[in-house]
C-alpha positions as CSV (number, residue, x, y, z in Angstrom):
1,M,2.8,-25.4,-20.3
2,S,4.1,-24.6,-16.4
3,T,1.9,-23.3,-13.8
4,I,3.1,-22.1,-10.6
5,L,1.3,-21.1,-7.5
6,G,3.0,-18.6,-5.0
7,I,1.8,-18.3,-1.3
8,S,2.5,-15.8,1.4
9,A,1.2,-16.6,4.9
10,Y,1.4,-16.2,8.5
11,Y,3.0,-12.9,9.1
12,H,1.2,-9.8,7.6
13,D,-1.0,-9.6,4.7
14,S,-1.5,-13.1,3.4
15,A,-1.7,-13.6,-0.4
16,A,-1.7,-16.0,-3.3
17,A,-0.7,-15.6,-6.9
18,I,-0.7,-17.8,-10.1
19,V,1.9,-17.3,-12.9
20,R,1.5,-19.6,-16.0
21,D,4.4,-19.4,-18.3
22,G,5.8,-16.3,-17.0
23,V,2.7,-14.5,-17.3
24,I,0.8,-13.2,-14.2
25,V,-2.7,-14.4,-14.4
26,A,-4.2,-13.8,-10.6
27,A,-3.1,-12.6,-7.2
28,A,-5.2,-11.6,-4.2
29,Q,-4.9,-10.7,-0.6
30,E,-6.6,-13.2,1.8
31,E,-8.2,-10.0,3.8
32,R,-10.1,-9.0,0.8
33,F,-12.2,-12.4,1.2
34,T,-12.4,-12.5,4.9
35,R,-12.9,-9.0,5.6
36,K,-10.2,-8.8,8.0
37,K,-7.5,-5.9,7.5
38,H,-4.0,-7.5,7.1
39,D,-5.2,-10.9,7.6
40,P,-1.8,-12.9,8.3
41,D,-3.5,-16.6,8.2
42,F,-3.5,-18.9,5.8
43,P,-4.8,-17.6,2.3
44,A,-7.3,-20.7,1.3
45,R,-9.8,-18.3,-0.4
46,A,-7.4,-16.2,-1.9
47,M,-5.7,-19.5,-3.4
48,H,-8.9,-21.0,-4.4
49,Y,-9.6,-17.5,-6.4
50,C,-6.3,-17.9,-8.1
51,L,-6.9,-21.5,-9.2
52,E,-10.5,-20.5,-10.5
53,E,-8.9,-17.6,-12.4
54,A,-6.4,-19.9,-13.8
55,G,-9.1,-22.4,-14.7
56,I,-7.3,-25.4,-13.0
57,A,-7.7,-27.5,-10.3
58,P,-5.0,-28.0,-7.1
59,A,-3.7,-31.4,-9.1
60,D,-3.0,-29.3,-12.3
61,L,-0.3,-27.3,-10.5
62,D,3.7,-27.9,-11.8
63,Y,5.3,-26.1,-8.5
64,V,4.1,-24.5,-5.3
65,A,6.5,-21.9,-4.0
66,F,6.1,-20.5,-0.6
67,Y,7.5,-16.8,-0.2
68,D,10.0,-17.8,2.9
69,K,11.9,-20.4,4.9
70,P,10.1,-20.9,8.3
71,L,12.7,-23.2,9.4
72,S,15.4,-20.2,9.0
73,K,13.0,-17.8,10.4
74,F,12.5,-19.7,13.3
75,E,16.3,-20.2,13.9
76,R,16.4,-16.5,14.2
77,L,13.3,-16.2,16.7
78,L,15.1,-18.9,18.8
79,E,18.6,-17.4,18.7
80,T,17.0,-13.9,19.2
81,Y,15.1,-15.2,22.3
82,L,18.1,-16.6,23.9
83,A,20.4,-13.9,23.5
84,Y,18.0,-11.8,25.6
85,A,16.8,-14.5,28.1
86,P,15.2,-14.4,30.6
87,R,13.7,-10.8,29.5
88,G,11.6,-12.1,26.6
89,L,9.8,-15.0,28.1
90,G,6.4,-13.0,28.1
91,S,7.0,-12.8,24.0
92,F,8.4,-16.2,23.4
93,S,5.4,-17.8,25.5
94,L,2.9,-16.0,23.1
95,A,4.7,-16.7,19.8
96,M,5.6,-20.4,20.1
97,P,2.1,-21.8,20.0
98,V,1.3,-20.0,16.5
99,W,4.9,-21.4,15.5
100,L,4.2,-25.0,16.8
101,K,0.7,-25.2,15.6
102,D,1.1,-23.7,11.9
103,K,4.5,-21.8,11.1
104,L,6.5,-25.2,11.4
105,R,4.4,-27.4,9.5
106,M,3.9,-25.1,6.6
107,R,4.7,-28.1,4.0
108,A,2.0,-30.2,5.6
109,K,-0.3,-27.1,5.7
110,L,0.3,-26.8,2.0
111,R,-0.6,-30.5,1.2
112,D,-3.7,-30.4,3.2
113,S,-4.6,-27.1,1.8
114,L,-4.0,-28.4,-1.7
115,G,-5.4,-32.1,-1.4
116,R,-3.2,-35.0,-1.2
117,S,-3.8,-35.5,-5.0
118,T,-1.4,-32.5,-5.8
119,K,2.0,-34.1,-6.4
120,A,3.5,-30.4,-7.6
121,P,7.2,-29.8,-5.7
122,L,6.9,-27.5,-3.0
123,L,9.8,-24.8,-2.9
124,F,10.6,-22.5,-0.2
125,M,12.2,-19.3,-1.0
126,D,14.4,-16.7,0.6
127,H,12.1,-14.0,1.9
128,H,14.2,-11.2,0.3
129,E,14.9,-12.9,-2.9
130,S,10.9,-13.2,-3.3
131,H,10.6,-9.6,-2.7
132,A,13.3,-8.9,-5.5
133,A,12.0,-10.9,-8.1
134,S,8.6,-9.3,-7.6
135,A,10.2,-6.1,-7.9
136,F,12.3,-7.2,-11.1
137,F,10.7,-9.7,-12.9
138,P,7.6,-7.7,-13.9
139,S,9.5,-4.4,-14.2
140,P,10.0,-2.9,-18.0
141,F,13.7,-3.0,-17.6
142,E,16.6,-5.4,-19.0
143,E,19.0,-4.8,-16.5
144,A,18.4,-3.0,-13.0
145,A,19.8,-2.5,-9.4
146,I,17.8,-4.0,-6.9
147,L,17.1,-2.5,-3.1
148,T,14.4,-4.3,-1.1
149,L,14.1,-3.2,2.6
150,D,11.2,-4.2,5.2
151,G,11.3,-5.3,9.0
152,V,12.8,-8.5,8.7
153,G,12.7,-11.6,6.6
154,E,14.6,-14.8,7.7
155,W,17.7,-12.7,9.0
156,S,18.1,-9.8,6.2
157,T,16.2,-6.5,6.7
158,T,17.7,-4.7,3.9
159,T,19.3,-6.4,0.4
160,R,20.7,-5.0,-2.7
161,G,21.7,-6.5,-5.8
162,I,21.4,-6.6,-9.4
163,G,18.7,-7.8,-12.0
164,R,19.7,-9.1,-15.5
165,G,17.5,-10.8,-18.2
166,R,16.2,-13.5,-16.4
167,R,18.5,-13.8,-13.4
168,I,18.8,-11.8,-9.9
169,E,21.7,-11.8,-7.3
170,L,21.5,-10.4,-4.0
171,T,25.1,-9.1,-3.1
172,D,24.8,-7.3,0.1
173,H,22.4,-7.6,3.3
174,L,21.7,-6.0,6.3
175,T,20.8,-8.3,9.2
176,F,18.3,-8.2,12.1
177,P,17.9,-6.5,14.6
178,H,19.3,-3.4,12.7
179,S,16.1,-2.7,10.4
180,L,15.0,0.6,8.7
181,G,11.2,-0.8,8.5
182,L,11.8,-1.9,12.3
183,L,13.2,1.8,13.2
184,Y,10.1,3.4,11.5
185,S,7.8,1.0,12.9
186,A,9.0,2.1,16.6
187,F,8.1,5.4,15.8
188,T,4.9,4.4,14.3
189,Y,4.1,2.8,17.7
190,Y,5.6,5.4,19.9
191,C,3.4,8.0,18.3
192,G,0.0,5.8,19.1
193,F,-0.5,3.9,15.5
194,K,-0.5,0.3,14.8
195,V,2.7,-1.3,13.8
196,N,2.4,-2.9,10.3
197,S,-0.7,-0.9,9.0
198,G,0.0,2.6,10.7
199,E,3.1,3.6,9.1
200,Y,1.5,5.7,6.3
201,K,-0.3,7.7,8.9
202,L,3.0,8.7,10.3
203,M,4.4,9.8,6.8
204,G,1.0,11.6,6.4
205,L,1.6,13.3,9.7
206,A,5.3,14.4,9.0
207,P,4.7,17.6,7.0
208,Y,2.9,18.8,10.2
209,G,6.1,18.8,12.0
210,Q,9.7,19.7,11.8
211,P,12.3,17.3,12.1
212,R,13.9,18.7,15.4
213,F,14.4,15.1,16.6
214,A,16.6,14.0,13.9
215,E,19.7,15.0,15.2
216,A,19.0,13.0,18.7
217,I,17.9,10.0,16.2
218,Y,21.7,9.9,14.7
219,R,23.0,10.7,18.1
220,H,21.5,8.3,20.3
221,L,19.6,5.3,18.0
222,I,21.6,4.9,14.7
223,D,24.8,4.9,13.5
224,L,24.5,5.6,10.1
225,K,27.5,4.9,7.5
226,P,28.0,6.9,4.1
227,D,26.9,3.6,2.1
228,G,23.7,3.7,4.3
229,S,24.4,0.8,6.2
230,F,23.5,1.4,9.9
231,W,23.7,0.0,13.4
232,L,21.0,0.4,15.8
233,D,21.6,1.0,19.8
234,M,19.1,-1.6,20.5
235,R,19.2,-0.7,24.4
236,Y,16.2,1.9,23.1
237,F,14.3,-0.8,21.7
238,N,12.0,-3.7,23.1
239,Y,10.9,-5.6,20.0
240,C,13.6,-8.4,20.0
241,Q,12.7,-9.5,23.7
242,G,9.3,-7.5,24.8
243,L,5.6,-7.0,23.1
244,T,6.4,-3.5,22.5
245,M,8.9,-1.9,20.1
246,T,10.1,0.9,22.3
247,G,11.6,0.9,25.7
248,A,12.2,2.9,28.9
249,R,15.3,4.8,27.3
250,F,13.7,5.9,24.0
251,H,10.5,7.0,26.2
252,R,13.3,9.2,28.3
253,L,14.9,10.4,25.2
254,F,11.8,11.8,23.2
255,G,9.6,13.1,26.1
256,G,7.5,10.7,28.0
257,P,5.6,7.1,27.0
258,P,4.1,6.5,24.0
259,R,0.9,7.9,22.7
260,A,-2.2,6.0,23.5
261,P,-4.2,4.8,20.5
262,E,-6.9,7.8,19.5
263,A,-5.6,10.2,22.1
264,P,-4.9,13.9,20.7
265,L,-2.0,14.2,18.5
266,E,0.6,16.9,20.1
267,Q,3.1,18.9,17.9
268,R,5.5,16.5,19.4
269,H,4.3,13.5,18.0
270,M,4.4,16.0,14.5
271,D,8.1,16.7,15.1
272,L,9.0,12.8,15.7
273,A,7.0,11.8,12.4
274,A,9.2,14.8,10.5
275,S,12.2,13.4,12.3
276,I,12.0,9.9,11.5
277,Q,10.8,10.4,7.8
278,Q,14.0,12.9,7.1
279,V,16.3,9.9,8.4
280,T,14.5,7.5,6.5
281,E,14.7,9.3,3.4
282,E,18.4,9.7,3.8
283,I,18.9,6.4,4.5
284,V,17.4,5.6,1.6
285,L,19.1,8.0,-0.7
286,R,22.5,7.0,0.8
287,L,21.9,3.3,-0.2
288,G,20.8,4.0,-3.5
289,R,23.7,6.5,-4.1
290,D,26.3,4.0,-3.2
291,L,24.4,1.2,-5.1
292,H,24.5,2.9,-8.2
293,R,28.1,3.7,-7.6
294,R,29.1,0.0,-7.6
295,T,26.9,-1.4,-10.2
296,G,26.6,1.7,-12.6
297,M,22.9,0.8,-13.3
298,T,20.9,3.6,-14.4
299,K,17.6,2.0,-13.3
300,L,16.5,0.8,-9.8
301,V,13.5,-1.8,-8.8
302,L,12.6,-1.5,-5.3
303,A,10.5,-3.7,-2.7
304,G,9.7,-4.7,0.7
305,G,7.3,-2.6,3.1
306,V,9.4,0.2,3.5
307,A,9.2,0.7,-0.5
308,L,5.6,1.6,0.2
309,N,7.0,5.2,1.7
310,C,6.2,7.1,-1.4
311,V,7.9,10.0,0.0
312,A,11.1,8.3,0.3
313,N,10.9,7.4,-3.4
314,G,9.8,10.7,-4.9
315,K,12.9,12.2,-3.3
316,L,15.3,9.4,-4.3
317,L,13.9,9.8,-7.9
318,R,14.3,13.5,-7.7
319,E,17.8,13.6,-6.0
320,G,19.2,10.4,-6.4
321,P,21.3,9.0,-9.3
322,F,19.3,6.7,-10.9
323,D,17.1,7.8,-14.3
324,D,14.2,5.7,-13.6
325,L,12.4,3.6,-10.8
326,W,9.9,0.9,-10.8
327,I,8.2,-0.4,-7.7
328,Q,6.3,-3.5,-6.9
329,P,2.8,-2.2,-6.4
330,A,2.0,-4.8,-3.7
331,A,5.8,-4.1,-2.2
332,G,4.8,-5.9,1.5
333,D,4.3,-9.5,2.2
334,A,1.7,-10.0,-0.1
335,G,4.0,-9.2,-3.2
336,G,6.4,-11.8,-2.1
337,A,3.6,-14.5,-3.2
338,L,3.9,-13.3,-6.5
339,G,7.7,-12.8,-6.4
340,A,8.0,-16.5,-5.5
341,A,6.3,-17.9,-8.0
342,L,8.1,-15.7,-10.7
343,F,11.6,-16.6,-8.9
344,V,10.7,-20.3,-9.8
345,W,9.7,-19.4,-13.2
346,H,12.6,-17.5,-14.2
347,Q,15.7,-18.2,-12.0
348,L,15.1,-21.8,-10.8
349,L,13.4,-23.0,-14.4
350,G,15.9,-20.7,-16.4
351,K,12.7,-19.7,-18.7
352,P,13.4,-16.4,-20.9
353,R,12.1,-13.0,-19.5
354,T,11.4,-10.3,-22.4
355,P,10.4,-6.7,-20.5
356,Q,7.2,-5.5,-21.3
357,P,6.5,-2.0,-22.4
358,G,5.5,-0.3,-19.0
359,D,5.5,-3.3,-17.0
360,A,4.2,-6.8,-17.0
361,Q,2.2,-6.2,-13.8
362,R,-1.3,-5.6,-16.1
363,G,-2.0,-2.6,-14.0
364,S,-2.1,-4.7,-10.7
365,L,-5.7,-5.5,-11.5
366,L,-5.3,-9.2,-10.9
367,G,-8.0,-9.8,-8.3
368,P,-11.6,-10.8,-8.7
369,S,-14.2,-9.4,-11.0
370,Y,-18.3,-10.1,-11.2
371,P,-20.6,-10.5,-13.6
372,S,-23.4,-7.9,-14.3
373,E,-25.9,-10.4,-12.9
374,R,-24.1,-10.5,-9.4
375,M,-24.3,-6.8,-9.4
376,Q,-28.2,-7.0,-10.2
377,T,-28.8,-9.5,-7.7
378,A,-26.6,-7.5,-5.0
379,L,-28.9,-4.6,-6.1
380,A,-32.3,-6.0,-6.0
381,G,-33.3,-5.5,-2.5
382,M,-31.9,-2.3,-2.5
383,G,-35.5,-0.3,-1.8
384,S,-36.7,3.1,-3.3
385,N,-34.1,5.3,-1.5
386,H,-32.3,5.6,-4.7
387,V,-32.3,6.9,-8.2
388,V,-31.2,3.8,-10.3
389,I,-29.9,4.8,-13.9
390,R,-28.8,1.9,-16.2
391,A,-26.9,3.3,-18.9
392,A,-27.0,2.3,-22.3
393,S,-23.3,2.3,-23.1
394,E,-20.1,3.0,-21.4
395,E,-20.3,6.4,-23.2
396,E,-23.2,7.5,-21.3
397,M,-22.2,5.9,-18.3
398,L,-18.8,8.1,-18.2
399,E,-20.3,11.0,-19.1
400,R,-23.0,10.7,-16.5
401,T,-20.6,10.0,-13.9
402,A,-18.4,12.8,-14.9
403,K,-21.2,14.9,-14.6
404,L,-22.0,14.1,-11.0
405,L,-18.2,14.8,-10.2
406,A,-18.2,18.1,-11.6
407,E,-21.2,18.7,-9.5
408,G,-19.5,18.0,-6.3
409,K,-20.7,14.3,-5.6
410,V,-18.7,11.6,-4.0
411,V,-18.9,8.6,-6.2
412,G,-18.0,5.1,-5.6
413,W,-16.5,3.3,-8.7
414,F,-16.6,-0.7,-8.8
415,Q,-15.4,-1.5,-12.2
416,G,-13.7,-4.9,-13.5
417,R,-11.0,-6.8,-11.8
418,M,-9.8,-5.5,-8.3
419,E,-6.4,-4.0,-7.1
420,F,-3.4,-6.5,-5.9
421,G,-1.6,-4.2,-3.3
422,P,-2.6,-1.9,-0.8
423,R,-3.6,1.2,-3.2
424,A,-7.1,1.5,-5.3
425,L,-5.9,2.4,-8.9
426,G,-9.5,2.8,-10.3
427,A,-11.3,-0.5,-10.0
428,R,-12.6,-0.2,-6.2
429,S,-12.2,3.5,-5.4
430,I,-14.2,6.3,-4.1
431,L,-14.0,9.4,-6.6
432,A,-14.3,13.3,-6.1
433,D,-13.3,16.7,-7.5
434,P,-10.1,17.6,-6.4
435,R,-10.5,21.5,-6.8
436,A,-13.5,21.4,-4.3
437,P,-11.9,23.3,-0.8
438,A,-13.8,21.3,1.8
439,M,-13.7,18.1,0.1
440,Q,-10.5,16.4,2.0
441,A,-12.4,17.2,5.3
442,Q,-15.3,16.0,3.8
443,L,-14.0,12.5,2.4
444,N,-12.1,12.1,5.8
445,L,-14.5,12.7,8.2
446,K,-17.8,11.7,6.7
447,I,-17.0,9.2,4.0
448,K,-13.5,7.3,5.5
449,F,-14.4,8.1,9.2
450,R,-10.5,8.4,9.8
451,E,-8.1,11.4,11.2
452,S,-8.5,14.2,9.6
453,F,-4.9,15.1,8.5
454,R,-4.7,12.2,6.3
455,P,-4.0,13.3,2.6
456,F,-5.7,12.0,-0.5
457,A,-4.0,11.3,-3.7
458,P,-4.6,12.5,-7.0
459,A,-5.5,10.1,-10.3
460,V,-4.1,12.2,-13.3
461,L,-4.2,11.9,-17.4
462,A,-0.7,10.5,-17.9
463,E,0.2,13.1,-20.4
464,H,-1.0,16.0,-18.3
465,A,0.7,15.0,-14.8
466,H,4.0,16.6,-15.7
467,E,1.9,20.2,-16.3
468,W,0.4,19.8,-13.0
469,F,3.4,18.0,-10.8
470,E,7.4,18.4,-10.8
471,L,7.5,15.4,-12.8
472,N,9.5,14.8,-16.2
473,P,7.2,14.7,-19.5
474,G,6.6,10.8,-19.7
475,Q,7.5,10.0,-16.1
476,E,5.1,7.6,-15.0
477,S,3.8,6.6,-11.4
478,P,0.6,4.0,-12.2
479,Y,0.6,2.5,-8.7
480,M,0.8,5.5,-6.6
481,L,4.0,5.0,-5.0
482,L,5.9,8.5,-5.9
483,V,5.2,11.8,-4.2
484,A,6.1,15.0,-5.8
485,P,5.2,18.4,-5.3
486,V,2.6,20.5,-7.0
487,R,4.1,22.8,-9.5
488,A,4.5,26.9,-8.7
489,A,1.9,27.8,-11.3
490,H,-0.9,25.8,-9.4
491,R,0.0,26.9,-5.9
492,V,-2.1,29.4,-3.7
493,P,0.2,31.7,-1.6
494,L,-0.5,31.7,2.1
495,D,-1.2,35.3,3.6
496,S,0.2,35.9,6.9
497,A,-2.8,35.0,8.9
498,Q,-2.6,31.8,7.4
499,Q,1.1,31.1,7.8
500,A,0.7,31.6,11.5
501,L,-2.3,29.2,11.5
502,M,0.1,26.8,10.0
503,A,2.7,27.3,12.4
504,N,0.7,27.4,15.4
505,D,-2.7,25.9,15.6
506,P,-2.8,22.5,17.4
507,D,-6.0,21.8,15.4
508,L,-4.9,19.8,12.3
509,R,-8.6,20.3,10.9
510,R,-8.1,23.9,10.3
511,R,-4.4,23.4,9.0
512,V,-6.0,20.9,6.4
513,N,-8.6,23.2,5.5
514,I,-6.2,26.2,4.2
515,V,-6.2,26.1,0.2
516,R,-2.7,25.8,-1.2
517,S,-3.4,25.2,-4.7
518,T,-6.2,25.2,-7.2
519,V,-6.8,21.6,-6.7
520,P,-6.7,21.6,-2.9
521,A,-8.2,18.4,-2.5
522,I,-5.2,16.6,-3.1
523,T,-2.6,19.2,-2.0
524,H,-0.8,18.0,1.1
525,V,0.4,20.9,3.5
526,D,4.0,20.8,2.3
527,Y,2.7,21.2,-1.5
528,S,3.2,17.4,-2.1
529,A,1.0,14.9,-3.7
530,R,0.9,11.2,-3.8
531,I,0.4,10.9,-7.5
532,Q,-1.0,7.9,-9.7
533,T,-0.7,8.8,-13.4
534,V,-3.4,7.0,-15.4
535,D,-2.9,5.6,-19.0
536,E,-5.2,4.1,-21.3
537,R,-3.2,1.0,-21.7
538,R,-3.1,-0.2,-17.9
539,F,-6.1,1.4,-16.8
540,P,-8.8,1.8,-19.9
541,R,-12.1,2.7,-18.2
542,F,-10.5,4.5,-15.5
543,Y,-8.8,6.7,-18.2
544,R,-11.5,7.2,-20.4
545,L,-13.2,8.5,-17.1
546,L,-10.6,11.0,-16.4
547,K,-10.9,12.2,-20.2
548,A,-14.6,12.6,-20.0
549,F,-14.1,14.7,-16.2
550,H,-11.3,16.8,-18.0
551,R,-13.4,17.8,-21.2
552,L,-16.3,19.0,-18.7
553,T,-14.0,20.8,-16.5
554,G,-10.7,21.6,-17.8
555,C,-9.1,19.6,-14.7
556,P,-7.3,16.2,-15.8
557,M,-7.6,14.7,-12.4
558,L,-9.6,13.4,-9.7
559,V,-9.6,12.5,-6.1
560,N,-8.9,8.8,-5.6
561,T,-9.0,6.9,-2.3
562,S,-9.7,3.2,-1.7
563,F,-13.3,2.1,-1.4
564,N,-13.7,1.4,2.1
565,V,-13.8,3.0,5.5
566,R,-11.0,2.9,8.0
567,G,-10.4,-0.3,9.7
568,E,-12.0,-2.4,6.7
569,P,-10.1,-4.0,3.6
570,I,-10.9,-2.5,0.2
571,V,-14.5,-3.7,-0.8
572,Q,-14.3,-6.6,-3.1
573,A,-17.5,-7.7,-4.0
574,P,-20.6,-6.0,-5.3
575,E,-22.5,-6.6,-1.8
576,E,-19.7,-5.3,0.1
577,A,-19.6,-2.0,-2.1
578,Y,-23.3,-1.5,-1.9
579,R,-23.3,-1.7,1.8
580,C,-20.4,0.6,2.2
581,F,-22.2,3.1,-0.1
582,L,-25.4,3.1,2.2
583,A,-23.5,3.3,5.4
584,T,-21.3,6.6,4.6
585,E,-22.3,9.7,3.0
586,M,-21.2,8.8,-0.6
587,D,-23.7,10.5,-3.1
588,A,-23.6,7.7,-5.8
589,L,-22.3,4.6,-6.5
590,V,-21.3,3.2,-10.1
591,M,-20.9,-0.6,-10.6
592,E,-20.1,-1.3,-14.4
593,E,-23.0,0.4,-16.4
594,T,-25.5,1.1,-13.6
595,I,-25.4,4.5,-11.6
596,L,-27.3,4.4,-8.0
597,V,-27.7,8.4,-6.9
598,K,-29.0,8.5,-3.1
599,E,-32.1,10.9,-2.9
600,P,-30.9,13.1,-0.1
601,T,-34.4,13.4,1.9
602,S,-35.4,10.1,1.4
603,V,-33.6,8.4,4.5
604,L,-34.0,9.8,7.8
605,E,-30.6,11.0,9.5
606,A,-31.2,8.7,12.5
607,D,-32.0,5.7,10.6
608,R,-28.6,6.5,8.4
609,A,-26.7,7.0,11.8
610,A,-27.8,3.9,13.0
611,Q,-27.2,1.8,9.4
612,R,-23.7,3.4,9.8
613,A,-23.1,2.4,13.0
614,D,-24.0,-1.1,12.2
615,Y,-21.7,-1.1,9.5
616,L,-18.7,0.3,11.5
617,A,-19.0,-2.3,14.2
618,Q,-17.9,-4.8,12.0
619,F,-14.6,-3.5,11.7
620,Q,-11.6,-2.9,14.4
621,L,-10.3,0.4,13.9
622,D,-6.2,0.6,13.3
C-alpha cells in the first residue's frame, strides 16, 4: 500500500490531496480552513485534514509530490525581469522577498511542515504535467487527448498531449509570455475585476455586450494561427515588468483607463467582455480541432484555470470534433495537488489504472464532513428566532425541504463532505426555485451581496437534462463546467419593448429581471445556463432532494449557488453555515436532518442589518 500527499502552494488557491493505491481519499483547499478567499499560503490546515481523513501520520507517507518546480519558475521570473530591466524594478522588489523567504525553500518548508520523522521522498512535478494528470487519470476514458490552459506554470502556458492507460505525454507547449489565461486576465483587470478571481464575472458579463472589439484584438493584440497557437504583442501589456496587467497602448486602443473597482459598468465594458470571450472560444476551438486532427482521439480532457471557462467548454463540445469531454472540477492550481499525487502513482511508479464509470473523482466531494454532535453544538446557542425541526428520517427532511423550496423559500443546504474545487455541487449550497421570476435578483442582492448581472446555475436531474437544455441524452455535466442553451420549448419570447430594453438600458438590473423562460432564475440573458447534471451515484442525497422537488412541482431542477457571500470562501463547518444563514436573508437552513426556519418578525430589521454588517466586514470584497 502506498500513500501519496500532493501539495500546491504559493501562487493561487493552495491545496492538499491524498491518494492511496490510486484511490483519491481526500482533497481540500486551504481557503476553506483559513477563510481567506483563494489563500495562496502553504496549505498546512488542508494537509492536516487530508492526513486525518486518511487515518495516518506524516511519518506514514510514502511520497510527497509538489505540483510544480519552484527553481524553474524562479528562472523564468529572473529572465523576464532581466529582459525588461530596469522597467520591472518595482515588481521585482515586491516579488523577491516572497521568493527568498518561502518559495525557494520549498523542500525545507515541506520537511518542516511534515516533521523531521517523515522520510518520504519529496518529488517536484512539472506544473502542466500536474494539470494534465489531474484531468486524465480521474477521467472515465481509457485514452484521450489532453489540453491544459492557464496563466503560466514554469514556462508553459498551454500544453497539448495524449493520455493512454497509465501514462500521459505532453507533445506541444506554448510558452510565456504568450498566454490565453493572461490575455483573459488582462481584460478582467481592465474591466475592473480582480485578476485570478474575477474572470468568471467577465464571462458572466459577456452576454450583455456585442463583440465589437474582437477585430481590434485580432489586429493589434494577438496573431492567431489556424492550429490555435498564437503570439501576443507585448507592447500592449504590462504583466512582464509592472504591477498591472495592461499598459498605456492597451488603454488608448480601448478608449480610456481601466475601470475602477466598484465603478459603474458601461456598455463598453460589456462589449469588451463579449469580445474577449469570443476570441477565447475561437482559440479553444482551434486548439481542439488541431489536437483532434493530429491525435485522432475522440475524447478530450481539460484542466488549467482557462478550463473553468464553461462557456468555451460548451462551445467546444457542441461545435468541436470530440464526442465527449471531461474537465477536472478543480481545474485551477488547487487541482494541481491532486494531479501531482496521481502522476506519482501512475506515471512514476507505473501502477495500473482502471477507468471508472462516470469518473474516479467521487463527485469531487472530497473535503471534510461533520458529525451530528458538532452540528447540534453549533446550534445550541442560536436563541429563539427560529423554528427548529428535527426530521425523524431522511425522507421527512427531503419532503419538508422540497415544500419550503416550492413555497419560494431560499434554503441553505449543508450535507456530508464538502466540495473540492470552486463550485458548490450540492454539499455546501444555497438552493431556490428556478421558476420564480424575481429569484435571481433576490439571490444576488439580498443573499450573495454581489453584482446584479451574475447568473445562477441549475442543478438538474441527469435523466431530464436533455429535455430542458440543448444536450444529448446521457450527456453529463456533473461539475457545473458546461454551458448549454435552454431549449426553445421552454423559452419565453421577448416583446418589442423588452427587446429595446435589452439593447439600450444601461441598468443591468432591469435587463436581468426580464423573464426569458419558464425557469427564469437560471436562464441568462442569452438563453444559456451553466448546468450541473445530478445523478444518484455521485450525489445521492442531493439527487433525492431534486426527485422530491420534481414530484411536488413537476420541475426537475433547482437553483444551485455556493453557500457563501461575496468575498467569502464557501462555508465548510457548521458554525460558518449558521453565521452565514443569520447574516443573509436566507429563509431556512438544512444541516443533515435538522431544519431551521426563520421567523420573519422575530428579529428587528435594525438588528439584522447590524448582524449582516458585522459578518460582511470579515471578508474583502473581490
